[in-house]
C-alpha positions as a printed NumPy array, in Angstrom:
array([[157.023, -39.434, 114.317],
       [156.077, -36.338, 116.182],
       [153.256, -34.483, 114.715],
       [150.663, -32.275, 116.244],
       [146.787, -31.102, 115.672],
       [145.225, -27.686, 115.096],
       [141.689, -26.626, 114.474],
       [141.365, -26.16 , 110.588],
       [140.563, -22.397, 109.294],
       [139.201, -21.577, 105.783],
       [142.458, -21.364, 104.591],
       [143.046, -25.12 , 104.851],
       [140.522, -26.081, 102.094],
       [142.935, -26.657,  99.415],
       [145.313, -28.38 , 101.821],
       [142.102, -30.617, 102.806],
       [141.402, -31.089,  99.09 ],
       [144.961, -31.944,  97.903],
       [145.35 , -34.554, 100.943],
       [142.035, -36.225,  99.91 ],
       [143.133, -36.604,  96.334],
       [146.567, -37.749,  97.346],
       [145.191, -40.709,  99.889],
       [141.715, -41.408,  97.905],
       [142.353, -41.059,  93.999],
       [143.132, -44.788,  93.448],
       [140.251, -46.021,  95.101],
       [137.807, -43.424,  93.667],
       [139.335, -44.011,  90.403],
       [138.469, -47.74 ,  90.673],
       [135.371, -47.581,  91.706],
       [133.516, -44.252,  89.812],
       [136.21 , -42.809,  87.589],
       [137.903, -39.448,  88.86 ],
       [136.435, -36.274,  87.538],
       [138.325, -33.251,  89.161],
       [135.694, -30.749,  88.673],
       [132.796, -32.818,  90.546],
       [135.549, -33.733,  93.28 ],
       [136.335, -30.087,  93.577],
       [132.909, -28.68 ,  93.899],
       [131.663, -31.516,  96.188],
       [134.943, -30.98 ,  98.685],
       [134.168, -27.137,  98.534],
       [130.44 , -27.808,  99.429],
       [130.743, -30.175, 102.254],
       [133.896, -28.321, 103.701],
       [132.913, -27.42 , 107.259],
       [136.223, -26.264, 109.041],
       [134.446, -26.948, 112.392],
       [134.571, -30.78 , 111.799],
       [138.154, -30.721, 110.574],
       [141.51 , -30.894, 112.568],
       [144.829, -30.327, 110.451],
       [147.694, -32.79 , 110.941],
       [150.759, -31.204, 111.037],
       [154.62 , -32.205, 111.255],
       [156.752, -29.676, 111.22 ],
       [154.211, -27.046, 111.075],
       [153.39 , -28.57 , 107.605],
       [150.105, -30.029, 106.99 ],
       [150.313, -33.698, 106.196],
       [146.681, -34.475, 106.698],
       [143.427, -33.993, 108.492],
       [140.994, -35.673, 110.67 ],
       [137.241, -34.724, 110.213],
       [134.893, -35.707, 112.986],
       [130.653, -35.156, 113.47 ],
       [129.31 , -35.448, 116.815],
       [126.393, -37.412, 116.486],
       [123.808, -37.893, 119.38 ],
       [125.105, -40.91 , 120.801],
       [128.468, -41.417, 119.312],
       [131.017, -39.495, 117.187],
       [131.683, -40.306, 113.343],
       [134.934, -40.105, 111.914],
       [133.995, -38.96 , 108.357],
       [138.097, -39.201, 107.355],
       [141.467, -39.342, 108.632],
       [143.436, -38.534, 105.583],
       [147.221, -38.605, 105.798],
       [149.496, -38.009, 102.72 ],
       [150.818, -41.112, 101.292],
       [154.379, -40.403, 101.954],
       [153.382, -39.888, 105.657],
       [151.497, -43.346, 105.826],
       [152.952, -46.049, 107.655],
       [154.23 , -43.919, 110.373],
       [151.86 , -44.447, 113.254],
       [150.45 , -41.261, 113.214],
       [146.611, -42.836, 112.479],
       [147.195, -45.328, 114.931],
       [147.773, -42.579, 117.501],
       [145.01 , -40.512, 116.369],
       [142.614, -43.181, 116.392],
       [144.099, -44.634, 120.062],
       [143.038, -41.283, 121.206],
       [139.922, -41.225, 120.125],
       [139.218, -44.378, 121.218],
       [140.05 , -43.206, 124.737],
       [137.84 , -39.894, 124.57 ],
       [134.641, -41.351, 123.147],
       [132.78 , -44.802, 124.358],
       [131.278, -45.114, 120.588],
       [133.092, -44.435, 117.2  ],
       [131.258, -45.059, 113.854],
       [133.161, -44.527, 110.505],
       [132.666, -45.642, 106.982],
       [135.329, -47.24 , 104.673],
       [135.484, -48.112, 100.678],
       [135.377, -51.99 , 100.277],
       [138.249, -51.531,  97.822],
       [140.451, -49.72 , 100.479],
       [141.712, -52.901, 102.19 ],
       [144.558, -51.484, 104.044],
       [142.374, -49.044, 106.145],
       [139.856, -51.945, 106.31 ],
       [142.779, -53.941, 108.41 ],
       [144.076, -50.855, 110.028],
       [140.33 , -50.303, 111.678],
       [139.889, -53.932, 112.325],
       [143.402, -54.071, 114.343],
       [142.042, -51.503, 116.388],
       [138.917, -53.005, 117.542],
       [136.445, -51.878, 114.743],
       [133.839, -54.438, 113.7  ],
       [131.663, -54.263, 110.629],
       [128.303, -53.429, 111.314],
       [126.849, -52.742, 107.951],
       [127.375, -53.054, 104.101],
       [126.728, -51.132, 101.332],
       [127.415, -51.801,  97.567],
       [130.724, -49.921,  97.793],
       [131.472, -49.768, 101.697],
       [131.122, -50.889, 104.773],
       [130.005, -49.149, 108.15 ],
       [132.304, -49.832, 110.944],
       [131.744, -49.464, 114.834],
       [134.081, -49.366, 117.942],
       [132.602, -49.291, 121.625],
       [134.416, -49.627, 124.58 ],
       [131.81 , -51.865, 126.033],
       [131.937, -55.422, 126.304],
       [129.151, -56.105, 123.977],
       [130.618, -55.233, 120.861],
       [130.181, -57.698, 118.278],
       [130.243, -57.785, 114.364],
       [126.719, -57.841, 112.654],
       [127.952, -59.312, 109.45 ]])
């Protein structure tokens, strides 16, 4: 499937919220319940366009990538793709590209999102930390990578 990435703008706030809701609603509802107003406010407060890239297909936004540069690694805050476009290899291509560009990547994934956990593990991510609701996963291009759980 052909897609492209572009830098996010202020105009992408609604698209990123819609995508987040489409991709995460069932998991967040399962864990804490979905409060539309609270989720919308949280998203608006934490939307930093400089961390976002919009995933487009035929110039239509179908998802986003949110990355934070840390001192010694990148933190993949989110890779969200609308459900109807999942399973087409887009996320895999994006992650493989990030792995080529960065020697160390960290991310968090909800424990109830088994599909995402399997996706990341298939790409070589390992679990290094566990909280009540999520796992922290890690990828390193070094040969010393190992799971700590």
